[in-house]
N, C-alpha and C positions, 0 to 999 in steps of 0.2 A: 504494500500500500504506500503510495507516495502522495503527499499533499504539501504544496508550497515548499518543495524540497529542491534546493540547488546548493552549489558549493558554498560551504559556510566560511565566512571570514572572521567570525568571532570564536574565541577559544571556548571549548566546552566548559571550562572552569567558570566562565562568567555566568553559566546557568545557575550556579549555586547562589550567586548574588541575587538573581531574579527570584529564586525560590524564597530567599530570606526576605526580599522586599515584599513578598505577598503575605507576610505575617505581621500582625500589629506589634509595634514597638512603643514602649513607654517613653515619655519625655525624659531626657537624660539630665543629670544634675548640673551639667555645665551650660544648660540653656539651649542646647541644640534641639531642633524639632525633627523627629524621625518621620519617615514616610508611613502613612497609615495603610491598613490592609485594603486591597482593591475590592470594590463592591462587585456584586454579581453582574456579569456582562462586561466588566472592565478587564484590562490586561495588566499583569504585573510589570512594573518598570523599575529601572535602576534608580536609586535615590540620587537626587541632585546634591551637589556640594553646597553647603550652607556656610556663609561667612560668620565668623565668631569674633566679637570684640576682644581686643587684647586685655589680658588680666593686669590690673593696676599693680598688683603685688609682684609683677615680674621684674620691676625695676628697670634697669637699662637694657633688658633683653631686646634684641632687634625685633621689629614688627614683622609678622608673617606676610608673605606676598599673597595677593588675592589669588584664589584658586581659579584656574582656567575653566571656562564653561565650554563643554564640547558641543559642536553643532548637532550631534546625534546622541541619543540615549538608547539603552538596551531595553527592548520590550519582550517580556515573557508571556507566551500564550498559555493560558491555564485550562486544564482539562477538568470540567465540573464533575465528571463521573469518577475521577481519581483524586478526590479531596483537593481539587484545585492545584494539582501538581503541574509544574511547568512542562509542557509538551515540547516546545521549541522556542527559540528566541530569534529576534531580528533587530536591526538598527532602524530607528525612525527619527525624524527631526525632533530635537529636544523639546521644543515648545508646542508640538502638535498633540492633539488629543487622539486617543486610541480607543476603539470599541471592538470587542470580539464577539463572534457568534460561534459557539462550539456545541455541536450535537452529533449524534450518530444515526446513520441510516442503516437499518437492520435488514440483512439478507439472511433469513433464518436465524441462526445463532451467531452470526458474524456481524459485528458492529463496525461500519465503515465511517471514520471521522469525516464530518462535514464542517469545514472551518471557513468562516468569513471574517475579514478584518477591514475596518473602516478607519482611515486616518484623516483628521480634519485640521486645517491650519487655524491658528489663533483667531484670525479675522473671519473665518468661515467662508472665505472666497475661493479656497482651493481644497481639493479632497482627493484621496486615493482610496479606491475600493477594490479589495481582493475577493474574488468569488471562490467558493469551494472547488476543489479539483474534480475533474470528471475522468473516469477510466474507460477505455475502449479496448475491444479485442477484434482481431481480424485474422483470417487465414487464407492462403492462396496456394494453388497447386493442383495436380491432376485429381487427387481424391476429393478435394473441396469442390472443384469444378463439376465432377460427376454427381456429388451430393446435391449441389444447387440445380443441376439439370434435372435430377429426379424430382426435386421439389416443384420445379416449373411444370414438369409433365403431369404432376398430380394437382396442379392448381394451387400449390401452397406457396407462401411468401419465402423468398430466398433468405431473408434476414431472420436469423434465429432469435435475436433479442434486440432491443433498441440500441444497445451499446456495441453492436456488431457493425463497425464502420472502418473502412480502409484508412490507413494513416494518410495525412495530408499536410502540406506546408502550413505554417501559422497563419499567414494572411488569408489563404483559402479557407481555413477553419473559421476565422473571424467573419468572413463574408457569408459562408454557407450555413454556419451553425450558430455562432455567438450572436450575430446581429438578429437572427430570427428569434433566438431565446429572449433577447432584450425586447423585441417588438411584442412578443407574447405577454411580457410583463408590463407593457405600456410605455416602454422607452424606445424612441426612434431616433437614430443618429442620422443627420443629414449633412450635406456638403462634404461627402467623404473624399479623402485624398491623402497625399503624402504617405503612401505605403512604404514601409521599411522592413527589411528582412536582415537579421544579423547572421553572420556565418555560423554554420553548424559546428558543434564541438562534441567531443566524446569524453564522458566522465570516467572516473576510476573503475566503475562497474561495467564499462563498455557500452553504456546506453548513450544514444544520440540526443543531444540537447539542441533545441532550436527556438528562436524567438522572432516574432514579427508584430507589427503594429500598423494601425490605420488612424488617421486624424479625422475629426468631424465636429459637428455642433449638436449639443443636446437640446431637448425641448426647453430647458431653462435658459438657453442662450449661451451657456458656458462652452468654451472650447474644450474638447475632450480628445483623449488618445486611448483607444482600446488596444490591449496587448494580449497576446497568447504566448505562454511558454510551454513548450511541448517536450516531454521526455519519452523516448521510444526504445523498446527492447525487442529484438527479433531472435527467433530460434528455429533452426531447421530440424524437423522431425520426419524422417523418411523422405518422401518426395515433396512434402508440403512445408511451407514457411508460416510460422505463427507469430503474429505481432501483438504486443501489448504496449499501449501508449496512453499517457495521461496528459491533461491540459489544465493549466492554471491561468484563467483569464483575469484581467484587471481593467479598471477604468481610472484614468487620471484626468481630472477636470479642474479648470480654473477660469475665473472671470477677470483676473488681473494678472499682470506679470507675464513671464515667458513660460509657455507650456513645456518647452524643452527643459527648462530649469526645474520645474515642478516634477517632471517625469524622471529627472535624475534621482529624486528621492525614491521613486518606485524601483528603479534599478538597484540602488544601494540597499534598500530593504530586502529585496528578493535575493540579491547576491550574498547577503550576510546571514542568511538563515542557517541555523545549526540546531539539530535535534538533541534533546536530552536523552542520553543513552539509557538511563534508568527507566524513563517513561517509555522509550521505544521497546525495551525488553519486555515490560509489562504488556504493552500493546500487541507485540508479536506473539507472546504466550497466549493472550486472550483470544486472538484471532485463530491461532493454531487449534485451541480448544473448540472454538466455534466451527471451524472447518471440519474438525473431527465429528462434532455433534451433527453437523449437516450431512456428512457422509453416512453416519450411523442411521440418521432418520431417513435418508434417501435409500439406504440398503433395506431398512425395515419396510419402507413403503414399497420398494421393488419386490421384496419377498411377499408382502401382503397382496400386491397386485398380481404376481405370478400365481399365488395360491388361489386367488379369486378367479383368475383366468382358467386355471386347472379345474376348479369346481364348476365354473360355467361350462367348460368344455365337456366335463363328465355329464353334467345335467343335459346339455345339448345332445350328447351321444345317446343318453338314455331316452330322451324325448324322440330323437330320430329313430332309434330302434323300435320304440313303441309305435311310432307312426308307420314304420315299415312293416311291423307285425300286423297292424290293423289293415294296411293296404294289402298285405299278403292274404290275410283271412278274408278280406272283402273279395279279393280276386278269386280265391279258392271257392268261396260261396257262389260267386257269379258263374264260375266254371261248372260247379256242380249243378246249379240251376239250368245252365245251358245244356249240359250233358243230359240232364233229366228231360228237358224239353225235347231234345233230339231223340232220346230213347223212346219217349212217348209217341213222337211223330213216326218213328220207325215201326213201333208196335202197331200203331193205328194203320200204318201202310200195309204191314204184313196181314193184319186182320182183314183189311179191305180187299187185298189181292186174293187171300184164301176164300173169302166169302164169294167173290166173283167166280172163282174156280170151283166152288162147291166143296171145298176141302176144309179139314180141321186138323189141328195138331194134337197128337196123342203121345203119351209117354209110357214106356214099359216100366212098371214099378219094380221089377226085379233088376233090370240092367240100367234103368234111367235113360235109355235111348229114346229119343223123340223122333216121330215119323209123322208124315202127313198122309192121311187116307181120305177116301170119299166120305163126305158128311151125309147126315140124314138117318143114321142108325143109332139105336139106343145102346147097343153093345158092339164093341170092336175087339176082335181077337187076332193074335199073332201066333203063327205056328212056331213051336220051339225047334222043330227039326228044320223048318224052312223059314228063317226069319223074315224073308221078303214076301211071305205069303200072309195075307190078312183076310179076315172074315168079318163082315158087317151084318148084323142081324138085330131084329127088334125083340127076339125071344132069346133069353139066356140059355146057354148050353153048359153041359158038364165038361168044363174045360180040362179037368184033371184026367178024365177018362180018355179024351181025344187028344191029349198033349197040346192043348191050346192055352195061351196066356192072355187073359183079358187086359186090354190097355185102358188107361185112364185118360180122359179128355183134359187137355191143358186149359186152365181158365184164361179168360181174356186178359186178366191182370198180369199173368205170368207168360203171356204169349210171346 
């Protein structure tokens, strides 16, 4: 996480003075007035040197030379969530007022510091406003291009999140993004011009630092200079390149004097920033815990989602199987009804044909063999010695004596 971070010109040890300046001190016995504790929303600053009258009892001791007044003082930015601990410090004009806004934007369990600083000249005619830094991510390469093409084919937006933006030069960022952000908040800059871009540099971490500005006029009539400081880091992973870059925008405005001279205070302040190592350590540890908590929550959510998907799949499978069983049963019933209809039609056809021919179907109760013989008789016999010989008669005979087997007429239901 980077915010208002550039090469520090102030020694880290000066942060101790900032931290001490943020605590209330009692009036000393020698008449000096100590700096009071900063109120909520104010920033801690380095105590100014106070002149003290010579002690009459000192005799002929030489008078002390007046203390030099520095054009700049050290301003400590306080973290309200860490007992107003100094987060970082920077140099500001000695007689300017400072106001800080420090809160955190939470992404799950990770709190991202959002820090704004407003510096105002004693006469109120000049002002410097630093806006919270904004982080962006972007990737490019064959894999990324294929993924974006798939999203386009599905009608999905290529941009995965609002902060997925390709790195750009500072002036381009000011024109395309920052001016639009100001306009959305009711501030429109007109008479734009005097674009300036500083040469790129690379810091000790290998990150590219760039700076650019545009001049214009604010609605209140003041001349203003908007500036963007960009820090960019890139990493090659496989065939793709992944970029992480952050922007610290600022507005320097004045209604009197030289805008260039006022903007010099902006550059000095940002170039002098140094972080408090103790605060940075706490912040990194807290963010590491937050990222771990986010990962755990994401994993649990993923596991719950997969379990739900599996349960839904099993339920869908059961439902599908039940539907298929019902379809199969319905089909079998339809087939059975169709076969029954066809069988009935065949039987009726056989009966109709046999009726036209004057024949009926008989069955041998001993062998089960069925035959068709001439109809019109009450009794029909078959010779056991000559199976193809039949006898039809209305008068029953002694079939056992004559070696005849009486046949039974097949009912129409079983025809």
